[in-house]
C-alpha positions as CSV (number, residue, x, y, z in Angstrom):
1,M,0.1,-0.1,0.3
2,K,3.0,2.3,0.7
3,Y,3.5,2.6,-2.9
4,M,0.1,2.6,-4.5
5,K,0.0,6.2,-5.8
6,W,3.5,5.2,-7.9
7,I,1.7,2.1,-9.5
8,V,-1.7,3.8,-10.3
9,G,0.3,6.7,-12.1
10,I,2.7,4.2,-14.0
11,S,-0.2,2.7,-14.8
12,I,-2.7,5.0,-16.0
13,G,-0.2,7.0,-17.6
14,A,1.0,4.2,-19.3
15,I,-2.6,3.1,-20.6
16,L,-2.9,6.8,-21.6
17,G,0.2,7.0,-23.2
18,F,-0.2,3.6,-25.5
19,S,-3.9,4.9,-26.5
20,Y,-2.6,8.5,-27.8
21,W,-0.1,6.5,-29.8
22,Y,-2.8,4.1,-30.9
23,F,-5.5,6.2,-31.6
24,I,-4.0,9.7,-32.4
25,G,-0.3,8.9,-33.1
26,C,2.1,10.0,-35.8
27,T,1.9,8.7,-39.1
28,S,4.9,10.0,-40.8
29,N,7.5,8.4,-37.7
30,T,8.7,12.1,-37.7
31,C,7.3,13.1,-33.9
32,P,10.0,11.8,-31.2
33,I,7.3,10.9,-28.8
34,T,4.0,9.5,-30.4
35,S,6.1,7.6,-33.3
36,S,6.6,4.9,-31.3
37,P,4.0,3.1,-28.6
38,T,7.2,2.1,-26.3
39,I,8.5,5.5,-26.0
40,S,4.9,6.8,-25.9
41,S,4.0,4.5,-23.1
42,I,7.1,5.6,-21.0
43,Y,6.1,9.1,-21.3
44,G,2.6,8.7,-20.4
45,A,3.8,6.5,-17.4
46,V,6.4,9.4,-16.1
47,M,3.9,12.1,-16.4
48,G,1.2,10.2,-14.8
49,V,3.8,9.7,-11.9
50,L,4.6,13.3,-11.6
51,L,1.0,14.1,-12.1
52,M,-0.1,11.6,-9.0
53,N,2.6,12.7,-7.2
54,T,1.6,16.2,-7.3
55,L,-2.3,15.4,-6.4
56,T,-1.5,13.4,-3.7
57,G,1.4,15.0,-2.3
58,K,1.4,15.7,1.7
59,P,1.7,19.4,2.6
60,S,4.9,20.4,4.1
61,K,5.5,21.4,7.9
62,G,5.3,25.3,6.9
63,D,2.1,25.0,5.1
64,G,-1.0,25.9,6.5
């Protein structure tokens, strides 16, 4: 349970990254991120982790 937000962020991000490649993608293979399903999924996973960490971050002691 300690790493659940990381697992959820990676999973959702990778699925969304792959979906973006599959449904929209780049057909000319000139786009660095969306021309490959692997790179698109990895990029989505990283963005998912960053977003999940931002949304569920604990406030520091100085806040509030």
